[in-house]
C-alpha positions in Angstrom: 12.2 36.6 -7.7 9.7 35.0 -5.8 10.8 31.3 -5.6 7.7 28.7 -6.9 6.1 27.2 -3.9 6.5 23.3 -3.9 4.1 21.6 -1.7 4.5 19.1 1.0 1.8 19.3 2.8 -1.6 16.8 1.5 -1.2 13.1 0.4 -3.8 13.7 -3.6 -2.8 12.3 -6.7 -2.6 14.5 -9.4 -5.0 15.8 -11.7 -3.9 14.4 -14.7 -3.4 11.0 -13.5 -8.0 10.8 -13.6 -9.4 9.1 -16.5 -11.5 11.6 -17.3 -12.5 10.6 -20.8 -13.5 6.7 -19.1 -15.2 8.4 -16.5 -17.5 10.3 -18.8 -18.4 7.2 -21.0 -19.1 5.2 -17.5 -21.7 8.0 -16.4 -23.2 8.3 -20.0 -23.5 4.5 -20.2 -25.2 4.2 -16.5 -27.3 7.2 -16.7 -28.8 5.7 -19.9 -28.6 2.2 -18.6 -30.2 2.7 -14.9 -31.2 6.8 -15.0 -34.5 5.7 -12.5 -32.5 4.3 -10.7 -29.1 6.3 -10.4 -31.2 9.9 -9.6 -34.3 7.8 -6.9 -32.9 8.0 -3.5 -32.0 4.6 -2.3 -30.8 3.3 1.1 -28.6 0.6 0.6 -26.3 2.4 -1.7 -26.5 1.0 -6.0 -26.9 -3.1 -6.0 -24.6 -3.2 -8.7 -21.6 -1.8 -7.1 -22.1 -3.3 -3.8 -22.5 -7.0 -5.6 -19.1 -5.8 -7.7 -17.1 -4.9 -4.7 -18.8 -8.2 -3.5 -17.3 -10.1 -5.8 -14.0 -8.9 -5.3 -13.4 -9.4 -1.7 -15.9 -13.3 -2.3 -18.5 -12.0 0.3 -22.0 -11.9 0.1 -23.3 -8.1 -0.6 -25.6 -8.1 2.4 -21.2 -7.8 3.5 -20.8 -4.7 2.2 -21.7 -0.4 2.8 -21.1 2.0 0.6 -21.2 5.4 1.9 -19.7 8.9 0.8 -16.3 8.0 1.2 -15.0 6.0 4.0 -14.1 9.1 6.4 -18.2 8.6 6.7 -18.5 5.4 7.0 -16.0 5.5 9.8 -18.2 8.6 11.5 -20.7 5.9 11.6 -19.5 3.5 12.9 -17.4 5.7 15.4 -21.4 6.8 16.2 -22.3 3.2 16.8 -20.1 1.8 18.6 -17.6 4.8 20.1 -19.5 7.8 21.0 -19.5 9.3 24.3 -17.0 7.9 26.3 -16.5 5.1 24.9 -12.6 4.4 25.0 -10.8 4.0 21.1 -7.2 3.1 20.5 -5.0 4.6 17.3 -2.2 3.9 16.2 0.6 6.8 17.8 0.8 8.6 14.5 -1.9 8.0 12.5 -4.4 10.0 10.2 -5.1 13.0 11.6 -9.2 13.5 10.3 -9.8 9.9 12.2 -8.5 11.4 15.3 -10.2 14.1 14.9 -13.7 12.4 14.3 -13.3 10.5 17.4 -12.7 13.3 19.8 -15.6 14.6 17.8 -17.5 12.1 19.3 -16.4 12.3 22.4 -14.6 8.8 21.8 -11.7 8.8 24.7 -8.0 8.4 22.3 -5.6 6.6 23.4 -2.5 6.7 21.1 -0.9 2.8 21.1 3.3 3.9 19.3 3.5 2.9 15.7 7.1 1.4 15.2 7.9 -0.5 12.1 6.5 -2.6 11.5 3.5 -2.1 13.2 2.1 -1.1 16.8 3.9 -1.6 19.6 2.5 -5.1 20.8 3.7 -5.0 24.6 2.3 -1.4 25.0 -0.6 -2.3 23.6 -1.6 -4.7 25.9 -0.1 -3.4 28.8 -3.6 -0.5 28.0 -5.6 -3.5 26.9 -5.4 -4.3 30.5 -6.7 -1.0 31.9 -9.5 -1.7 29.6 -10.7 -3.0 25.9 -11.2 -0.4 24.0 -15.0 -0.1 22.0 -12.5 -0.3 18.5 -8.7 0.0 17.2 -8.1 1.7 14.2 -5.8 0.7 13.0 -4.4 1.7 8.8 -2.5 -1.5 8.1 -0.8 -1.1 4.7 1.1 1.9 4.3 -0.1 4.0 7.0 -1.2 7.4 7.1 1.5 9.3 8.2 4.2 6.7 8.0 3.9 4.7 5.3 5.3 2.0 7.2 3.4 -1.5 6.9 2.5 -3.4 9.8 4.1 -7.1 9.9 2.2 -10.5 9.5 3.4 -11.6 12.9 1.3 -8.4 14.3 -1.4 -8.5 12.2 -2.0 -12.2 14.0 -1.2 -11.0 17.4 -3.6 -7.8 16.7 -6.2 -10.2 15.8 -5.7 -13.2 18.8 -6.3 -9.9 20.8 -9.5 -8.6 19.3 -11.0 -12.1 19.7 -10.2 -11.9 23.5 -11.0 -8.7 24.6 -13.8 -7.7 22.2 -13.0 -5.4 20.7 -13.5 -4.4 16.8 -10.4 -4.0 14.9 -11.5 -1.1 12.5 -8.9 -1.4 9.3 -8.4 1.3 7.2 -7.3 0.3 3.7 -7.3 3.1 1.1 -3.8 2.2 -0.2 -3.6 -1.2 0.1 -3.4 -2.3 -3.9 -1.4 0.6 -4.6 2.1 -1.8 -3.4 5.6 -0.6 -6.1 7.6 -3.2 -4.3 7.4 -6.3 -1.9 4.2 -8.7 -1.5 0.6 -8.4 -0.2 0.0 -9.0 3.6 -3.0 -10.7 4.1 -5.3 -8.1 5.5 -6.5 -8.1 8.8 -10.3 -9.2 7.2 -8.6 -11.9 6.4 -7.4 -13.2 9.2 -10.4 -12.6 11.9 -13.2 -11.9 9.9 -15.6 -11.7 12.8 -14.3 -9.4 14.8 -12.5 -7.1 11.9 -14.4 -4.6 9.8 -12.3 -3.8 6.5 -12.9 0.0 5.4 -11.3 0.9 1.8 -12.6 3.6 -0.5 -11.8 5.1 -4.8 -10.2 7.5 -4.0 -6.6 6.7 -3.5 -7.0 4.1 -7.2 -9.0 6.4 -9.2 -10.6 9.6 -8.0 -10.6 11.6 -4.2 -13.1 14.1 -6.0 -15.4 10.7 -6.1 -16.2 10.4 -2.7 -17.2 6.6 -2.5 -16.0 4.4 0.5 -17.7 1.3 1.5 -17.5 -1.3 4.3 -17.5 -4.9 4.8 -18.4 -6.5 7.7 -20.4 -9.3 9.6 -24.2 -9.4 7.9 -25.2 -8.2 12.0 -22.9 -5.1 11.8 -23.1 -3.9 7.9 -27.4 -3.6 9.3 -27.3 -2.2 12.1 -24.4 0.8 9.8 -27.2 0.6 7.2 -30.1 1.9 10.0 -28.1 5.2 11.1 -27.0 5.5 7.4 -30.5 6.0 6.4 -31.5 8.3 9.1 -27.6 10.1 8.8 -28.5 11.1 5.1 -31.1 9.2 3.7 -28.4 8.0 0.8 -25.9 7.7 -0.3 -24.9 9.8 -3.9 -25.6 7.0 -6.7 -25.0 8.5 -10.2 -21.4 8.5 -8.9 -21.7 4.7 -7.5 -23.2 3.7 -11.0 -20.2 5.5 -13.2 -17.7 4.1 -10.6 -19.7 0.2 -11.1 -20.2 0.9 -15.2 -16.3 1.4 -14.8 -15.0 -2.1 -12.5 -17.7 -3.7 -14.8 -15.7 -2.7 -18.0 -12.6 -4.2 -16.3 -11.0 -0.7 -16.4 -9.9 -0.1 -12.7 -7.5 -2.8 -12.8 -5.6 -1.4 -15.3 -5.6 1.8 -13.5 -4.3 0.9 -10.7 -1.7 -1.0 -12.6 -1.1 2.7 -14.3 -1.6 4.9 -10.9 1.9 2.5 -9.7 3.7 2.9 -12.8 3.3 6.7 -12.3 4.0 6.4 -8.7 7.1 4.5 -8.1 9.7 6.1 -9.3 8.2 9.2 -7.7 8.6 7.2 -3.5 12.3 6.5 -5.8 12.8 9.7 -6.6 11.7 10.9 -2.6 13.8 7.9 -0.6 17.0 9.4 -2.6 16.5 12.7 -2.5 16.0 12.0 2.2 18.9 10.3 1.9 21.3 13.2 0.4 19.7 15.9 1.6 18.6 15.2 4.4 20.5 12.3 6.2 21.4 12.6 9.5 16.9 12.3 9.8 15.4 9.1 10.7 13.2 8.6 7.5 10.7 5.1 6.5 10.8 3.5 3.7 8.0 2.9 2.3 7.4 -0.2 -0.4 4.0 1.4 -1.4 1.7 4.2 -0.3 1.7 7.9 -1.1 3.9 8.9 2.0 7.0 9.1 4.2 7.4 10.4 7.3 10.1 10.5 10.2 11.6 13.0 13.3 13.4 15.8 12.2 17.6 16.2 13.5 18.9 18.4 15.7 15.8 19.3 17.8 14.1 21.0 14.7 10.8 22.3 16.3 8.1 21.5 13.0 6.4 24.6 13.5 9.6 26.8 13.0 10.5 24.6 10.3 6.9 25.7 8.8 7.1 29.3 9.2 11.1 29.1 7.5 9.6 27.0 4.7 6.8 29.2 3.6 9.5 31.9 3.5 11.1 29.7 0.7 8.1 29.0 -0.9 7.9 25.0 0.9 4.6 24.1 2.3 5.4 21.4 5.6 2.6 19.7 6.8 2.6 20.3 10.9 3.3 17.1 12.5 1.6 17.1 15.8 -2.3 16.9 13.8 -1.3 13.1 13.7 -0.9 12.3 17.0 -3.4 12.1 20.2 -1.0 14.1 22.3 0.1 16.6 19.9 3.4 17.2 22.2 4.7 14.3 21.1 4.6 15.7 17.3 6.9 18.9 17.6 9.6 16.9 15.8 7.3 14.5 13.3 7.2 15.7 9.6 5.1 13.3 6.9 5.7 13.9 2.9 3.6 13.4 0.2 5.2 12.0 -3.0 2.8 11.2 -5.7 1.7 14.4 -6.7 5.0 15.6 -7.5 7.4 15.1 -10.1 11.5 13.7 -10.0 12.4 16.9 -10.5 10.2 19.2 -7.9 10.4 16.0 -5.3 15.1 17.1 -5.5 13.8 20.4 -5.2 11.8 20.5 -2.4 13.9 18.1 -0.3 16.9 20.3 -0.9 15.4 23.0 0.0 14.0 21.1 2.8 17.8 20.2 3.9 18.7 23.8 3.7 16.2 24.5 6.5 17.5 21.4 8.4 
């Protein structure tokens, strides 16, 4: 009898957390109130949503650009600032799609090793001596794939280095609101708003299918990105923006974030317990939020071989090589998402992993 499959690859929310009925009501209300705007072209996004995001961050709406996902927004940033052979620094490991996007735009990608409290600053400074990048892409809170959070001391140093060497810090913060324990650390954007482009989205705190992201930055940069966006897609999808604005206007977002924390917190606990029990010899990260735990496998395990054997046991694993600018560095690396699985599924899946290792 074939074992049921357990998927430990993509970091997606479970479908049963989506507030479907609320979003239906919000969509109807938004279209009824403002349909002539939401169904027409718009170059700058839906103004009420931009204003709501601006109020959330205590900035003017002219410093906010919305797009069809934060990955699209990042594509605009790369195309404006780092295409055509310009150097771009990333954490190593980092979000695989961002690495791929940089390479698709012919950026020269340089990986800075990631430690358990943020990037290795000594190695970063050595790389800066060779030349400043156009930008450095970082995920400072509950990083994908590592799950680690950059310390305040390292954030302060990153901000100082960006000023000193004149490069942009692109802070990707989709998980920042999903802290399950501990205290928030000030964002890079709050430390150096003149050198930081702060990106986030509604994918993890509401629903990924909405494809709605945004960036906050200096007005001059937002204007450049907005002009590029118009030439790229004319304008973002507005009905989604109207729905999300109505959801936020009604005060539902904060409630939803708290509900998600209550669902995800015990799943993270179950994952850490299962890893300690079934795979004690690996060095796993111990995040305080987000979607991922990760680590380097013990006993010289090769991720490609492990993936193949795991598939035969009904266990899907991600290929760790994709998270590294130098793929060979991820030969023994494994990222494990926990939010979409129940505690029971987590224990079963990690027990299978431990057996295979």
